[in-house]
C-alpha angles and dihedrals in degrees: 000000000000105000117077093211089056092061088062095056124102116260094258091055091047090054092050091047092054094046090050095048102035103030122219114019135176119234088245093053092048090049091051095044094048096036090233124136111265093234088059093048088049089054093049092047091049092054091045090050093050089049091051094243096120136029123226105227094183135330106319095358122110143172137178114281107237096200 
Protein backbone atom coordinates (compact mmCIF):
# COMPACT_ATOMS: atom_id res chain seq x y z
CA UNK A 1 0.00 0.00 0.00
CA UNK A 2 1.37 3.36 -0.99
CA UNK A 3 0.08 5.76 1.69
CA UNK A 4 1.91 5.71 5.00
CA UNK A 5 -1.24 6.66 6.93
CA UNK A 6 -3.04 3.67 5.44
CA UNK A 7 -0.55 1.26 6.99
CA UNK A 8 -1.69 2.40 10.44
CA UNK A 9 -5.38 1.65 9.75
CA UNK A 10 -7.14 -1.40 11.18
CA UNK A 11 -7.59 -4.29 8.69
CA UNK A 12 -11.26 -3.47 8.02
CA UNK A 13 -10.36 0.09 7.05
CA UNK A 14 -7.50 -1.13 4.85
CA UNK A 15 -9.93 -3.37 2.95
CA UNK A 16 -12.38 -0.50 2.48
CA UNK A 17 -9.58 1.81 1.35
CA UNK A 18 -8.39 -0.65 -1.29
CA UNK A 19 -11.90 -1.23 -2.58
CA UNK A 20 -12.48 2.53 -2.80
CA UNK A 21 -9.22 3.27 -4.58
CA UNK A 22 -8.83 0.18 -6.78
CA UNK A 23 -12.45 -0.81 -7.43
CA UNK A 24 -13.60 -4.44 -7.58
CA UNK A 25 -11.23 -6.85 -5.87
CA UNK A 26 -11.20 -10.55 -5.16
CA UNK A 27 -10.67 -11.74 -1.62
CA UNK A 28 -7.40 -13.36 -2.74
CA UNK A 29 -6.20 -10.11 -4.29
CA UNK A 30 -7.04 -8.19 -1.12
CA UNK A 31 -5.26 -10.79 1.01
CA UNK A 32 -2.16 -10.62 -1.19
CA UNK A 33 -2.13 -6.81 -1.34
CA UNK A 34 -2.59 -6.38 2.40
CA UNK A 35 -0.46 -9.35 3.46
CA UNK A 36 -3.35 -10.67 5.56
CA UNK A 37 -4.45 -14.31 5.63
CA UNK A 38 -7.28 -14.98 3.18
CA UNK A 39 -9.48 -16.51 5.89
CA UNK A 40 -9.22 -13.23 7.82
CA UNK A 41 -10.05 -11.20 4.70
CA UNK A 42 -13.05 -13.48 4.08
CA UNK A 43 -14.24 -12.82 7.63
CA UNK A 44 -13.85 -9.04 7.23
CA UNK A 45 -15.64 -9.10 3.87
CA UNK A 46 -18.47 -11.18 5.30
CA UNK A 47 -19.03 -8.65 8.08
CA UNK A 48 -18.82 -5.73 5.63
CA UNK A 49 -21.30 -7.46 3.33
CA UNK A 50 -23.76 -8.11 6.16
CA UNK A 51 -23.44 -4.46 7.22
CA UNK A 52 -24.18 -3.33 3.66
CA UNK A 53 -20.82 -1.63 3.19
CA UNK A 54 -19.72 -3.84 0.28
CA UNK A 55 -21.50 -5.68 -2.53
CA UNK A 56 -20.70 -9.24 -3.51
CA UNK A 57 -20.42 -9.23 -7.32
CA UNK A 58 -19.78 -12.97 -7.53
CA UNK A 59 -18.16 -15.62 -5.37
CA UNK A 60 -15.05 -14.00 -3.88
CA UNK A 61 -15.43 -10.70 -5.78
CA UNK A 62 -16.42 -7.51 -3.95
CA UNK A 63 -16.83 -3.77 -4.44
CA UNK A 64 -17.93 -0.79 -2.35
CA UNK A 65 -21.69 -0.49 -1.99
CA UNK A 66 -22.62 2.96 -3.28
CA UNK A 67 -25.97 3.14 -1.52
